[in-house]
C-alpha positions in Angstrom: -24.9 17.4 1.3 -22.5 14.6 1.9 -19.5 15.4 4.1 -16.1 14.5 2.8 -14.8 11.2 4.1 -11.1 11.9 4.0 -9.5 9.7 6.7 -12.8 8.2 7.7 -13.3 4.5 7.6 -14.7 2.9 4.5 -14.1 -0.4 2.7 -11.5 1.2 0.5 -9.5 2.6 3.4 -9.4 -0.7 5.2 -8.4 -2.7 2.1 -5.8 0.0 1.3 -4.3 -0.2 4.8 -4.1 -4.0 4.7 -2.5 -4.1 1.2 -0.2 -1.1 2.0 0.9 -2.7 5.3 1.8 -6.0 3.7 3.4 -4.3 0.7 5.4 -1.9 2.9 6.6 -4.7 5.2 8.0 -6.8 2.4 8.4 -4.2 -0.4 12.0 -3.3 0.5 13.1 -6.8 1.6 11.8 -8.7 -1.4 14.1 -7.0 -4.0 17.0 -7.6 -1.6 16.1 -11.3 -1.3 15.7 -11.7 -5.1 19.0 -9.8 -5.7 21.0 -11.9 -3.2 19.1 -15.1 -4.0 18.9 -15.7 -0.2 15.6 -16.1 1.7 17.3 -15.1 4.9 17.7 -11.5 3.5 14.0 -11.1 4.3 14.8 -11.0 8.0 18.1 -9.2 7.6 16.4 -6.0 6.6 13.6 -6.2 9.1 14.1 -2.7 10.6 13.6 -1.2 7.2 10.6 -3.5 6.7 9.0 -2.2 9.9 9.5 1.4 8.8 7.8 0.5 5.5 5.0 -1.1 7.4 4.5 1.9 9.7 4.5 4.4 6.8 2.6 2.4 4.2 -0.3 1.5 6.4 -1.7 5.1 7.0 -0.8 6.0 3.4 -2.8 3.1 2.1 -5.7 4.1 4.4 -5.8 7.6 3.2 -5.2 6.9 -0.5 -7.5 3.9 -0.6 -10.3 5.8 1.2 -9.9 8.8 -1.1 -10.0 6.8 -4.3 -12.9 4.6 -3.1 -14.9 7.7 -2.2 -14.3 9.2 -5.7 -15.1 6.0 -7.4 -18.3 5.5 -5.3 -19.7 8.7 -6.7 -19.4 7.3 -10.2 -21.0 3.9 -9.5 -24.6 4.0 -8.3 -26.1 1.5 -5.9 -24.8 -0.6 -3.0 -22.9 -3.0 -5.3 -21.2 -0.1 -7.0 -20.1 1.3 -3.7 -18.7 -2.0 -2.6 -16.9 -2.5 -5.9 -15.5 1.0 -5.7 -14.3 0.3 -2.2 -12.5 -2.8 -3.2 -10.9 -1.3 -6.4 -10.0 1.9 -4.6 -8.4 0.0 -1.7 -6.3 -2.2 -3.9 -5.1 0.8 -5.9 -4.4 2.8 -2.8 -2.5 0.0 -1.1 -0.5 -0.9 -4.2 0.4 2.8 -4.7 1.7 3.2 -1.1 3.6 -0.1 -1.3 5.0 0.6 -4.7 7.0 3.5 -3.3 8.8 1.1 -0.9 9.5 -1.4 -3.7 11.1 1.3 -5.8 13.0 2.5 -2.7 14.3 -1.0 -2.2 15.4 -1.2 -5.8 17.1 2.2 -5.5 19.0 1.1 -2.4 20.2 -2.0 -4.2 21.2 -0.1 -7.3 23.1 2.5 -5.2 24.8 -0.3 -3.3 26.1 -1.9 -6.6 27.7 1.3 -7.9 
């Protein structure tokens, strides 16, 4: 019987952590930069970007690893496991970063009203 791989390293977890880290780092600051039409806004909100980085990285790791593990059971063979890892990691990373993008948009909307 296979042991569950929640939190253990696999291709999906690594890709999820990388995508989540990058998305969390710039997920809050990009809506701000687009709204203000000023590229220097990316560095103005760097503290919030660092918080996004520190939170989205482990979230991407766990979500990407979990999804990759579930997809690997559906795809047989070595190629299927690699494909499941890539797809699961991307989905997990985007899911964790999307929360910070939505939070950034919420902050901007709240600031306008």
